[in-house]
C-alpha positions, 0 to 999 in steps of 0.5 A: 076670067071676067064673070062674076062668081058665087061661093056659098058656104056654110062657116067661117074660113078655116085652115089645117096644119096638114092635109085632111079628106078634100073638102068638097071645094077649096076656095081661094078669095082676093088672090091674085092669079100669075097668068104664065101664057102671058106674063099678066096677073089678074087680081083679086079673083076667087080660084074654086078647086073641085075634085082635084081640078080647079072649077072656077076662076072669077071675080066674086059676086056672092057669098052665101051658104054651103057644105064642106068647103074651105075657104082661104082669105088669100089677100095680097098673095099670088097663085101660080101653078106647081113647078117642074123640074125637069132634070132630076135622079131621084133612085139611083140603086143603091142610095140613101136617098129614101123616098121620105127624104127626097119626095116630101123636099120637092112639095116643101119647094113647090115642086109638084112635078118632075122628069126623072132622068134615069136611076133604078126603074123598078124602084122609080115605077114602083115609087111613081104608082105608089105617089099615084095612089096617094100612098105616098106624098111626092110631084107627079113623075115622068120616067126614062128606062135605064139610060142607053149609053157606051160601056157596060150594062147594070140596073140604071144602064144598057150598053149600045155598041151596035145599031142592031143594039140600039133598035133592040134597047129603044124597042125594050124600052117601049114594051117597059112603058117608059115615057122617053129615052134618055142617052148619054155621051158616050154612045157611037155615030152610027148607035146614036142615029139607030136611037133615033130612028128607032125612037122614031119610029116607036113614038118614043120621045129622046132626050139627052147628052149629045154624045161627042161622037155627034155634032149638036147641029145633027142631034137637033136634025136627028130629033132630040127633042132636049139637050141636056147640060148645054152638052156639045153646044159649045163644041158646035160653035167652035171653028175649030168643031171638027178637029176639037171633036176628034181630039175629045173622041180620042181623050175619051179612049185615052181616059186623060180627064184633064185634057178631055176638059181642056177641049171645051176651054179651047172651045170658048176660046174658038166662038164662032158668032156666025156658027152659034147663030145658024146652030141655035136658028136651027134649034129653033126650027126644029124644037130642040129644047134646052134645060141647061142646069146652070145650078149643076154647073155653078155647083161644080164651080164653086166647090172651093167656096168656104162657105159651102160647109155651112150652107142650111139645107145640108140638114135636109141630106142624109147624113152619109151622103153629107160626108161624100159631099165633104167639097175637100174630098171632092177637090181632092179629085179635081186639079187648080186648072180643072177647077178654073176651066170649071168657074170659066165654063159656068161664067161662058155658059150664063152667056151661051144661054142669053144668047140662045134665048135672045135667038128664039130657043126654048129652055126648061129648068132642071136641076139635076139633083141630088148631085153634090150641092144640088139640093132637090127641090130648093135647087130649082128656085136657084136654077130659076134665079141663075136663068133671070142671071143670065138674061131672062126676064122673070116671066120667062124663067116661070114660064121655064118651070110652069107653061114650058114643062106642060108644053113639051110633055104635051099635057097644057090640058093638064099642067103649067097654067093656072086656069079652069079645068086644069089639075089643082096643082098651084103654089100660094105665094106671099109676094108676086113672082113677076116682080122678082124671081125669089119670090118664088121661094116665098111660099105660103101654100101647097096645093097637090092634086086638090090638097092644101098644105099650108106653110105650117104642114110644109115646115113641118114637112121639113122638120120631118126630113131633117129628122130622117136625114140625121138617121140615114 
């Protein structure tokens, strides 16, 4: 990045309100490039994008003449890699979240990649193919197949009740070509370990919840590559872990939701620092990643907040979904004791995340949108702010949505850093995100696969989503 760069231009700098056929080169001048590896900044750089990739990053040496170049004077602005939301659900069926509503919300918020954790597998694959062909605007997608869980099979879930069914399910997902296997909480113990063993045999990553039948330590040792929502971790840190696990399993069978939730409260009250330290060291040793989805936990814990109904982001939520999100309706399903428990759990989760971070556990940012009051695109920024609130510094929070997802996915050669040779998925920010993580919201432009979307184009996207959402 210390070399000089010769840039040839045929005319003055220009912008447009939306993406046109890609120019021969897209050039950012005088831009501050944020290094998401180290948390440093290279100031006043020139970045050249060609054929959808970053062609060069260097100091400017000379400006001459050329053909079909687009130049962006980015003085005072900051360039970062596109963000990744590593836990979403964009295509449940049936659902009101139309592809022209949900995916532009990610792009308008600078989320250029997502890990979709389960939904209608056929619909998801169709949408991914259309995005890849350029027929639909949307983020890069890595996809799970149907969930693996106990219960009954449907279009979005494969019921697994025996080790043989577990192995057959993993084999079927392998043949389907999924990117990873996602498990939920009701898997029995033998089936869980069969999933783990067959996933390793088939060279498939498996991720998801820690089932009630398995300890978080056992999940880590079995090779579960990421744990979602901190499931099972507080229980694994309890001095009464074994007793409470059996209680939780019994209450799941009896369908006693209040008693089931109360186990979490008891686990928090019996937190054992020594057990926690040992568990976190095991996560580090086994490379077990965490996607805490704090914004989802916060949403559940604040349903009694009167300001929810006036959230300006509701206009981007399909009208029929807004009715389902009515806080009064949702609160009818939650007792005052359960609501108090959710608030305690959210506060304790912030502390738990900080303790794991200090122990060296690896994290990625995910939102679990679009659950109630978890807004596609917008809420990833909420998640970054909550990570900082928990104790992350701004570099660590930014890495959780850039460098870390690329590392986890084995795609650092394409994403996660703004470096020569990487795909041109970039955010141009009006302010320094390392100074204040809230600045990731101050998006001047998004570059997606080399296509440039200035602020006016992003605002137009949001207006179109608002209009479409009103009709859904």
